[in-house]
C-alpha positions, 0 to 999 in steps of 0.5 A, a space after each residue: 040775164 045770169 049768163 050775161 053777168 057771168 060773162 061780164 064778171 071775169 072781164 071786170 075781174 081781169 080789168 080790176 086786177 090789171 089796174 091794181 098791179 100796174 104800179 108804174 107812176 106816170 113819168 115826168 116829161 123833160 120836153 119843154 112845154 109848147 112854145 118853150 125852148 130847151 136850154 143847154 147846160 151852160 145856159 141853165 148854169 148861167 140862169 142858176 148863177 143869175 138867180 143865186 145872185 138874187 136870193 139871200 141864201 144862194 148856197 141853199 138854192 134848189 131849182 125846181 121847174 123852169 121854162 124858156 121862151 125866145 124873146 124878140 131879137 134884141 131881148 134874149 131868152 125869157 126864163 121863168 121857174 121856181 127856186 127853193 132856198 133857206 130863208 136866213 131870217 126864219 131858217 125855213 125853206 121858201 119857194 119863190 118864182 123867178 124870171 131872168 132874161 138870158 142873154 149872150 155877152 161875148 159868146 157867154 150866156 149870162 142871166 143877170 137881169 131879172 128878179 125873184 118873187 117875194 114881196 107882192 110887187 116883185 111877185 106880181 111882176 114875175 107872174 106877169 112876165 111869166 104868164 105865157 110859161 107853162 111850168 
């Protein structure tokens, strides 16, 4: 019995030491979630510009995660995500989910249709529209 424990102890010690020295944090994947599509730079810029038009303090906007799914042929691309901004009434940072419909008009992407969650009615609609997105 003592011999088995003596053999197992070095293996456990090496495993513990290896686990403790591994300080590498898991990397965040920039690949889209299954079913989502990747947005190009000009598409993402259009989404951010559209969301900025929907929030009260657009200069303070910081965009967190987003995901895009192709809609039906006539619907464009559905984009859901989260944005933080400073609320001008309270001077505090708030995080809100958003939904926009990315379309192409005259060869240029635009995202002027959508909404940013906030009041319960908008928040419920954004959550409903973004229910299939995994952000």
